[in-house]
C-alpha positions as CSV (number, residue, x, y, z in Angstrom):
1,X,11.5,-1.4,6.3
2,X,12.7,-3.1,9.5
3,X,15.0,-5.3,7.4
4,X,12.0,-6.7,5.5
5,X,11.9,-6.1,1.7
6,X,8.6,-5.1,0.2
7,X,7.6,-4.4,-3.4
8,X,4.9,-2.0,-4.4
9,X,3.1,-0.5,-7.4
10,X,0.5,2.1,-8.0
11,X,-1.8,2.8,-10.8
12,X,-3.9,5.8,-11.5
13,X,-7.5,6.1,-12.7
14,X,-9.8,9.0,-13.2
15,X,-10.3,10.3,-9.6
16,X,-8.3,7.7,-7.6
17,X,-5.0,6.0,-7.3
18,X,-4.6,2.3,-6.3
19,X,-1.5,1.3,-4.3
20,X,-0.5,-2.3,-3.8
21,X,2.2,-3.6,-1.4
22,X,3.4,-7.1,-0.7
23,X,6.5,-8.9,0.5
24,X,9.3,-9.0,-2.0
25,X,9.9,-12.7,-1.4
26,X,7.2,-15.2,-0.7
27,X,4.3,-12.8,-0.8
28,X,1.1,-13.9,0.8
29,X,-1.5,-11.2,1.8
30,X,-1.6,-8.2,-0.4
31,X,-2.1,-4.7,1.0
32,X,-4.4,-2.5,-1.0
33,X,-5.2,1.2,-0.6
34,X,-7.4,3.3,-2.8
35,X,-6.7,7.0,-2.6
36,X,-9.5,9.2,-3.9
37,X,-8.2,12.6,-5.1
38,X,-10.7,14.1,-7.5
39,X,-9.0,16.1,-10.2
40,X,-6.1,17.7,-8.3
41,X,-2.9,15.8,-7.6
42,X,-0.6,18.8,-7.7
43,X,0.5,18.4,-4.1
44,X,0.5,14.6,-3.8
45,X,2.8,11.8,-5.0
46,X,3.4,8.1,-4.1
47,X,6.9,8.0,-2.7
48,X,8.9,5.4,-0.9
49,X,8.4,7.4,2.3
50,X,4.6,7.4,1.7
51,X,4.7,3.6,1.2
52,X,6.7,3.1,4.4
53,X,4.1,5.0,6.3
54,X,1.3,3.0,4.7
55,X,3.1,-0.3,5.6
56,X,3.5,0.8,9.2
57,X,-0.2,1.9,9.5
58,X,-1.3,-1.4,7.9
59,X,0.8,-3.5,10.2
60,X,-0.6,-1.6,13.2
61,X,-4.1,-2.3,11.9
62,X,-3.5,-6.1,11.6
63,X,-2.0,-6.7,8.1
64,X,-0.1,-10.0,8.1
65,X,2.0,-9.9,4.9
66,X,3.5,-13.3,5.6
67,X,0.1,-15.1,6.1
68,X,-2.3,-16.1,3.4
69,X,-5.6,-14.4,3.5
70,X,-7.8,-12.0,1.6
71,X,-6.4,-8.7,0.4
72,X,-6.0,-6.3,3.3
73,X,-7.7,-3.0,2.3
74,X,-6.8,0.1,4.2
75,X,-8.3,3.5,4.2
76,X,-6.1,6.4,5.2
C-alpha cells in the first residue's frame, strides 16, 4: 500500500476475529482489530482489500507503524 509493505494475520475465536497488521520490515507499532461477528460469517472474509482499508483507516486515526509504542487498537 503506497509502496510500503505490510504483513498481516488473522485468527478466529468463538464470536470474534482478531486481525493484526505491522510493517513487513522493521515493524514497530502493531495494529490490532477485533471483529465481533456472533455466529454468522457467511458474508464476511478477511481479504487483502479489507486489510488495505483497515490500514488506511488506522493511519487516518493516528497509527504510526514505524514508531515504537503500545499496540494500536482500532474499532471499525
